[in-house]
C-alpha positions in Angstrom: 76.4 138.2 130.0 78.0 136.0 127.4 76.1 133.2 125.8 77.0 129.8 127.0 76.3 126.3 125.5 75.2 123.2 127.3 73.9 119.9 126.5 74.8 116.2 126.5 76.5 113.7 124.1 74.5 110.5 123.5 76.6 107.4 123.0 75.3 104.1 121.6 77.0 100.9 120.6 75.7 99.4 117.4 76.7 96.3 115.5 79.5 93.8 116.2 82.5 92.3 114.4 80.3 90.2 112.1 78.4 93.3 111.0 81.8 95.0 110.2 82.8 92.1 108.1 79.5 92.0 106.3 79.6 95.7 105.5 83.3 95.4 104.5 82.4 92.7 102.0 79.6 94.9 100.6 82.0 97.8 100.2 84.7 95.6 98.7 82.2 94.2 96.1 81.2 97.7 95.1 84.8 98.8 94.7 85.9 95.7 92.8 83.0 96.0 90.4 84.1 99.5 89.5 87.8 98.4 89.1 86.7 95.8 86.6 84.1 97.9 84.8 84.7 98.8 81.1 83.3 102.3 81.9 84.1 103.5 85.4 83.9 107.3 85.1 83.1 109.9 82.4 85.1 113.1 82.2 83.4 115.6 79.9 83.8 113.8 76.5 86.3 111.2 77.9 85.5 107.7 79.2 87.6 106.1 81.8 87.6 102.3 82.4 88.4 100.7 85.7 91.9 99.9 86.8 93.7 98.3 89.7 95.8 101.4 89.9 92.8 103.4 91.1 92.0 101.1 94.0 92.6 103.6 96.8 91.0 106.4 95.0 87.8 104.4 94.3 87.7 103.1 97.9 88.1 106.5 99.4 85.3 107.9 97.2 82.8 105.3 98.5 79.9 107.1 100.3 79.0 105.3 103.5 75.3 105.3 104.4 75.6 104.0 108.0 77.9 104.2 111.0 79.0 100.6 110.3 79.9 101.5 106.7 81.8 104.6 107.8 84.0 102.7 110.2 84.5 99.8 107.9 85.6 102.0 105.0 88.1 103.7 107.3 89.5 100.4 108.4 89.7 99.1 104.9 91.4 102.3 103.6 94.1 102.0 106.3 94.7 98.3 105.5 94.7 98.8 101.7 97.0 101.8 101.9 99.6 99.9 104.0 99.3 96.9 101.7 99.9 99.0 98.6 102.8 100.8 100.2 104.4 97.5 101.0 104.0 96.1 97.5 102.1 97.4 94.4 98.9 95.5 93.4 98.3 94.2 97.0 95.4 96.6 97.7 93.2 95.3 94.9 94.0 91.7 95.8 93.1 92.4 99.4 89.7 93.7 98.4 89.1 90.6 96.3 89.9 88.5 99.3 87.3 90.4 101.3 84.7 89.6 98.6 85.2 85.9 99.3 87.5 85.1 96.3 90.6 83.0 96.9 94.2 83.4 95.7 96.6 80.6 95.0 99.8 80.0 96.9 102.1 80.6 93.9 105.8 81.1 94.4 107.4 84.0 92.6 109.7 83.4 89.6 112.2 85.6 87.8 110.8 88.3 85.5 111.4 87.7 81.8 110.9 90.1 78.9 107.7 88.4 77.8 106.1 89.2 81.2 106.3 93.0 80.8 103.1 93.4 78.7 101.0 91.2 81.0 102.5 92.9 84.0 101.6 96.5 83.0 98.1 95.4 81.7 96.8 96.1 85.2 96.6 99.8 84.3 93.8 98.9 81.8 94.6 101.6 79.3 96.1 100.6 76.0 97.7 104.0 75.3 99.4 104.1 78.7 100.4 100.4 78.5 102.0 101.0 75.1 104.0 104.0 76.5 105.0 101.9 79.5 106.4 99.0 77.4 108.2 101.4 75.1 109.8 103.4 78.0 110.9 100.2 79.7 112.5 98.9 76.6 114.3 102.2 76.0 115.5 102.7 79.5 117.2 99.4 79.9 118.7 98.3 83.3 120.5 101.6 84.0 118.1 104.2 82.6 116.5 107.1 84.5 112.9 107.8 83.8 111.0 111.1 84.2 107.2 111.6 83.7 105.8 115.1 82.9 102.5 116.6 81.8 101.7 119.1 79.0 102.2 119.5 75.3 101.9 116.5 73.0 102.4 113.0 74.3 105.9 111.8 73.4 108.9 109.8 74.7 112.4 111.3 74.4 115.7 109.6 75.0 118.9 111.3 76.1 122.1 109.4 76.5 123.4 110.4 79.9 126.1 109.7 82.5 125.6 110.0 86.2 128.2 110.6 88.9 127.9 111.2 92.7 129.3 114.7 93.4 129.4 117.3 96.2 128.1 120.8 95.6 127.2 123.5 98.0 123.4 124.3 98.3 124.3 127.9 97.7 124.7 127.2 94.0 121.0 126.9 93.3 121.4 126.9 89.5 122.9 123.4 89.9 119.4 122.0 90.4 118.2 123.3 87.1 118.8 121.7 83.7 121.3 124.0 82.0 123.8 123.9 79.1 127.4 124.1 80.4 130.9 123.4 79.4 133.1 121.2 81.7 136.5 122.4 83.0 138.3 119.5 84.8 141.3 119.9 87.1 142.9 116.8 88.7 143.9 118.5 91.9 143.0 121.0 94.6 142.3 124.7 93.7 143.9 126.5 96.7 143.8 130.1 95.6 142.0 132.6 93.4 145.2 133.2 91.5 145.0 129.7 90.1 141.6 130.4 88.5 141.8 134.2 87.9 142.5 133.9 84.2 139.8 131.2 83.8 137.1 133.3 85.7 138.0 136.4 83.6 137.6 134.5 80.3 134.3 133.0 81.4 133.0 136.5 82.3 134.2 138.0 79.0 132.7 135.2 76.9 129.5 134.7 79.0 130.4 131.1 79.5 128.4 128.9 81.9 130.5 126.1 83.3 131.0 123.2 85.7 134.3 123.5 87.4 135.3 120.1 88.6 138.3 119.7 91.0 139.4 117.4 93.9 138.7 120.3 96.3 138.3 124.1 96.6 139.6 126.5 99.2 136.9 128.6 100.9 138.4 131.7 99.3 137.9 130.2 95.8 134.3 129.0 96.5 133.2 132.4 98.0 134.7 134.3 95.1 132.8 132.2 92.6 129.6 132.5 94.6 129.9 136.3 94.9 130.5 136.7 91.1 127.6 134.3 90.3 125.3 136.4 92.6 126.4 139.6 90.8 125.7 138.1 87.3 129.3 138.2 86.2 129.3 134.5 85.2 127.6 131.3 86.1 130.0 128.7 87.4 129.3 125.7 89.6 132.2 124.4 91.6 131.9 120.6 92.0 134.0 118.0 93.8 133.7 114.1 93.5 132.1 112.0 96.1 134.0 110.4 98.9 133.8 106.7 98.0 136.4 104.5 96.4 134.6 104.6 93.1 134.7 108.4 93.2 138.5 108.4 92.8 137.9 108.0 89.1 135.1 110.5 88.7 137.5 113.3 87.5 139.0 111.1 84.8 135.6 109.6 83.7 133.9 113.0 83.4 136.8 114.3 81.4 136.7 111.2 79.2 132.9 111.5 78.6 132.8 115.2 77.9 136.0 115.6 76.0 137.5 118.1 78.4 141.3 118.2 78.5 143.0 117.9 81.9 145.9 120.3 82.3 147.9 121.7 85.3 146.9 125.1 84.0 143.2 126.0 84.4 142.1 127.5 81.1 138.9 127.9 79.1 140.8 126.5 76.1 140.7 123.1 77.8 137.0 123.1 78.3 134.6 120.6 76.8 131.8 121.2 74.4 128.5 122.2 75.9 126.4 119.5 77.5 123.0 119.5 79.3 123.7 119.3 83.0 121.7 118.9 86.2 122.6 117.9 89.8 119.8 116.1 91.5 120.1 114.6 95.0 123.9 114.6 94.9 124.0 113.1 91.4 125.6 115.0 88.5 123.7 113.9 85.3 125.2 114.8 82.0 123.1 114.4 78.8 125.5 113.4 76.1 125.3 115.5 72.9 128.6 114.3 71.3 128.8 110.6 71.9 132.2 110.0 70.2 134.2 110.8 73.4 131.9 108.7 75.6 132.1 105.8 73.2 135.9 106.0 73.0 136.1 106.1 76.8 133.8 103.2 77.2 135.9 101.2 74.7 139.0 101.8 76.8 137.2 100.7 80.0 135.8 97.6 78.4 139.3 96.8 77.1 140.7 97.1 80.7 137.9 94.9 82.0 139.2 92.0 79.9 142.8 92.5 81.0 142.3 92.1 84.8 141.5 88.9 86.6 141.0 90.3 90.1 137.3 90.3 90.8 137.4 93.5 92.9 139.1 95.4 90.1 136.7 94.1 87.5 133.7 95.0 89.7 135.1 98.5 90.1 135.5 98.9 86.3 132.0 97.5 85.7 130.5 100.1 88.1 132.4 102.9 86.2 130.9 101.6 82.9 127.4 101.6 84.4 127.7 105.2 85.5 128.9 106.3 82.1 126.5 104.4 79.9 123.2 105.5 81.4 120.1 106.8 79.7 117.5 109.5 80.6 114.0 108.7 79.4 111.4 111.5 79.5 107.7 110.5 79.0 105.2 113.3 78.4 101.5 112.7 79.1 100.1 115.2 76.6 97.1 117.6 76.6 95.2 115.3 74.2 94.3 113.2 77.3 92.2 116.2 78.5 90.8 115.9 82.0 92.3 112.4 82.2 96.0 113.5 82.0 96.6 113.4 85.7 94.9 110.0 86.1 96.9 108.7 83.2 100.1 109.9 84.8 99.2 108.1 88.0 98.4 104.9 86.1 101.8 105.2 84.3 103.5 105.6 87.7 101.7 102.6 89.0 102.8 100.5 86.0 106.4 101.5 86.6 106.1 100.6 90.3 104.9 97.1 89.3 107.7 96.7 86.9 110.4 97.9 89.3 109.1 95.6 92.0 109.0 92.7 89.7 112.6 93.3 88.7 113.7 92.7 92.3 111.0 90.3 93.6 110.0 88.5 90.4 106.4 87.8 89.3 103.6 85.4 90.1 100.8 84.2 87.8 97.4 83.9 89.3 94.0 83.5 87.6 95.6 84.2 84.2 97.2 87.5 85.4 100.9 88.3 85.9 101.4 90.1 89.2 104.4 91.5 91.1 106.1 88.8 93.1 105.1 89.6 96.7 101.6 91.1 96.0 99.7 87.9 96.8 101.6 87.3 100.0 101.1 90.9 101.2 97.4 90.8 100.3 96.9 87.6 102.3 98.8 88.9 105.3 96.6 92.1 105.2 93.4 90.1 104.9 94.3 87.9 107.9 95.1 91.0 110.0 91.9 92.6 108.9 89.8 89.6 109.9 91.4 89.5 113.4 90.8 93.3 113.8 87.1 92.9 112.8 86.6 89.9 115.1 88.0 91.9 118.0 85.6 94.8 117.3 82.7 95.0 119.7 80.7 97.3 117.6 80.6 100.9 116.4 80.3 103.7 119.0 78.0 106.3 117.5 78.1 109.8 118.9 75.0 112.0 118.7 75.7 115.5 120.1 72.7 117.5 121.2 73.6 121.1 121.9 71.3 123.5 123.8 71.8 127.2 123.7 71.2 129.0 127.0 69.1 132.1 126.9 70.6 135.5 127.5 69.7 137.1 130.8 68.9 140.7 131.1 70.4 143.0 133.7 
């Protein structure tokens, strides 16, 4: 006969809403003391100070000793996570409200350059703060920023242009950063005969290229894909997006890269090589030879001054913004040791604070510069938590007692 289990589950209700609030305050005080501590953790030979960016990590690592603490920590984690997702910096302020501290009703104001250093000081790491300020200054209003790990810590700047494009997922190499020439055709490529000479030249000269046209027939796309798969060449067929602004993508890419537009598709009209990647439908070109781009920008800015129609001026301004972008790469190096991942998270937190402040402004409270809506979100979360706790009748503790039945013979 198979063994069977039997037994009962004992249930008991302990504590009430006041107990939950009391325990929540105890946990909040413990977490806030770590966030404000000059030495919060030690990693081998590295010392890590407290930071508001670690709020959720510190709260989740709190070890509850009772059922009330276990439930309170879970409720606090859910509330703090939702607050932080809504607006950076809100989770730490929410915990400070739970400790009994107050926050002023300060209205947000516009972010100014002098606020940046105070804003990113929340990460509480001078090296990371310095890298944040430098990266923000370099990227400007239109820069793209990427954070990586490994090697030596550094910040690199690449002048880049970004354009919405359409590319088939079959061309997987488009999603990798590669060096390619641009071949631009202001029309539709309807047959393989139009590109036969070009494809043959690319194969003979081992040229990697981006082939930009208004559209491609399925015959042309499938031919390029088959030859890519066989290693004959590496060509990515790309078409512009479908918006009004995208009508000028062909001309802008030709102007930026120095490619010549001709009714005859030829490798002789290709641009110089450029670093290219297509991410989430955006073709990003890192400019190696800035003379063509500068000349094209000069022409566009000249046109901007000749038109009075606001719609046309707005269109030209958007074209200029696409062309004159920057790509900033920040590398958190191996010299940070075991702290490299945490430093990266702190850098990301500082950038979230800055990006939020650009759109929602900043507030100054207790001598600190905070993202605009952080106080409001923290207060809303605190009020909701108080109501939730008051409606809590207690903690239901489950105590399972299992009895193993004896095996019968026979």
